[in-house]
N, C-alpha and C positions, 0 to 999 in steps of 0.2 A: 588438131582434130579436123578431119576432112569434112565431116558432116555434122552440122550443128545439132541435128536431131539425135545424134549419138551422145550428146552431153550427159555426163553422169548424173546431173541433177534431174534431168527429165526421166532417166532410168529410175532414180530413187523415189521421185514424187509421183510418177504416173503409173508405174508397173508394180504389180504385187505377185511376183512368181513364188511358187512353192514346189517342193520336190514330191515325187511320187514314182512308183516303180511297178512295172508289169512285165510279164515274160514275152520274149520274142518281138521286140519293137520292129517296125518298118523304118529302118535307119535311112536318113537322107543327109548326105554330106553337103554342107554349104561352106562359104568362105569363113574359115576360122571357127567352125562349130559343127556339131553333129546333132541332128534333130531326131528325137525318139517318137516318131509318128506311129499310128496303128491303122493297119489296112485290113479290111474285111470284104473279101470278094465272094460273090455268089455266082457270077457269070461273067467271063471275060468280055462278052459281047454287050453287056448291059452298060447303062450310064453309071457314072461314078460321082457321088456327092462328096465334095471336099469341104470339110467342116473346120472352121477356125473358131475356137472357143473364146470366151470372155476373159476379162481380167480376174485374177484370183482363182481361176479355174485351170485344170490341166486335162490332158487327154484322157487319163484314167477315169475322170468323172463321167465320161460319155461312152465308155466301152460296154455298158450293159444294155438297158432297155432302148436307149436312143438308137444304137447301131442295129439292134434287132428290128425295130420298127422301120428304119430306112431299108434294111434288107427285105423286109416283107413288102415294101413298096416296089421291089424289083431293082433296086439300086445297090451297087457296090458302095462302100463308104471308106473314105480316108479321113481319119481324125488327124489333122495337122497340128504338130506341136511347135511351140515357139522357143527360140533360143533362151536358155536360162530357166525354162519351165520343165517340170516333170523330170525325166531322165536326160534331157538335152543338155549339152554343154554350152558354153558361151554366156554372155550377159544380155539382159533385156534392153538392148540399145535399139531405139526405134528405127533409125536409118538402116541398120543392118537387118533388122527383122523384116523390113519392107523388101530388101534385096533377097531375102531367103524365099520369098513367095514363088518366084519363077522356077528355081531348081526343085522346090517341093512338088510343084505340079508336073514338071518334066520327068520326075522320077517315076511317075505312074505309067509313062509311055502310052498315054491315051490320046485319041484325036480330040481336039477342042470341042467338036460337036457332041461328044459323049460326056462332057463335064458339066456339073452343076456346082456352083460355088455357094457356100453358106457361111455367113459371118454373123456371130452374135456379139453385141456390145462392142468392146474394143476389137474383137475379131473381125468386125466389119471393115476395119482399116485394111486388113490383109485380104479379105474377100474382094474388096473393091480394087485392090492392086492386081489381084488375079484376073478380075474382069477387064482391067485395062491392058494387061499383058496378053490375054486370050479373049479378045472381043467376040470371037465366033463361038464361044461356049454356049451350051444350050440354055442355061439358066443361072440366075443370081438370086439368092434369098438373103435378105437383110432383116435380122431380128434385133430389136432394141438397139438400133445402129446409130453411128455417129455421122452426122452430116458435115459438121464444121470442126475439124481437129484443132484448129487454133483456139477456138472458143473453149474447148476442153482443156488444152494445155495451160491456158492463162488462168484457169481455176487453181492450178497447182504450182505454177512457177512464173516469176516475173522476169521479163527480158533482162533487167539489170543484173539478176542473179546469174545469167548466162553470159554476162559481159557484152551484151549487144543491145541495140535499140530495137523497139518494136517492129519497125519496117524490115529489119534484117530477119527477125524470126518469122514475120509474116511471109517474106519472100521464100524462105526455106520450106515452110509448110505449103505454100502455093505451088512451088516447083515439084514437090514430091507427093503431096496429099490433097490435090484438088479433086474432091469427091464429086463435085458438080460436073467437071469435065470427064472424069472417069466413067460415071454412070451414063452420061449423055452419049458417049461413044460406044457403049456396049450394045451389041446387036441382038443378044438373046433376051428371053423373057425375064421379067423382074417381079419378085414377090417381096413386099415390105410388110413386116408384122411388128406391131408396137402396142403397148398398153397405154391408155390415156392417163393412167396413174403412175407412170414411170417417174420416180422422184430423183433419179440419177441422170438419165439422159432423156430430156423432155421429149414428149411426143412430137414436138415441132421438128425434131431432127428426122424422124421417120417421114413426116409429111413433106419436108423439103426433098428428101431423096426420091420419094415417089414423084414429086413434081418435076424433078430434073431428068428422070428416066425418059427416054424417047422411044424405046421399043415397046412391045406389048407388056402391060404392067398391071399389077393388082396390089391393092393395099388392104390390110385387115387390121383394124384397130379394136383391141379387146377392152371391154369394160371392167374386167376383173384382173386382179394381180398387180404386182409392181415389177420393177426391173428384174428382180431375182426370182420372182414367182410366176412370171407370165406363162411359162410352159406348164408348171404344176397346176395352177388354178384354171387353166383353159385347155387341159391336155387333149380332150376329145376333139374340140374344135380346132386347136392348134395343129394336130397331126392330120386331121381331115383336110384342112386348108393346104397343108404341105403336100399331102398325097394328091389332091386335085391338081395342084400346080405341076407336080412331077408328071402326072399322067397326061397333062395337056401339052407337054413339050413334044416337038416334032421328033 
């Protein structure tokens, strides 16, 4: 195995893909897989929000009201799918999923200054990779996001089960998933949204990401909802905050 993060135990313990189907996907070919994304364009000259969904979710979950609201804000929207999820082929191997981010963005053929990356929950891993690959993008939105991936992995798998020592796993994560470094180098605006009652990814993750960002940044901590109901319980304020952020971009 070339990449420790592709270990099958990480795939089995950390990711929860499910299948789903919709007509006419925006197909993105990556190394060893084909990703069934969904693209919704209202104006080829407008900014495009690239959305990476959370664990246990698929693109089809977001194709209704969410896309409509993003379009109403004047943005095109790409719902990025992960390998092994939805109609996509391949397996949910973390290392390969990270490497899929750049070709997914490049398939849009957009200028970086016209891109906004959005990562929810586990999707923040891929949004932050996008920010690292395209540091001149206009904006980065992190909702219920992960600051320390190693911390999250160690909740599900012990290094011994991967036949490595902890320092080896730590090095693999540090080399590929250093979120502090990625967000610090991002030049665009940053919006962090989290609920103080998130029982899956503690609000401290959102606070750390906000603290690490070095560009213009905003944090919104909601008093209602939990990890999976943050948008539903705070819909009006959630989308108002997102719209204000998008409209503030140069």
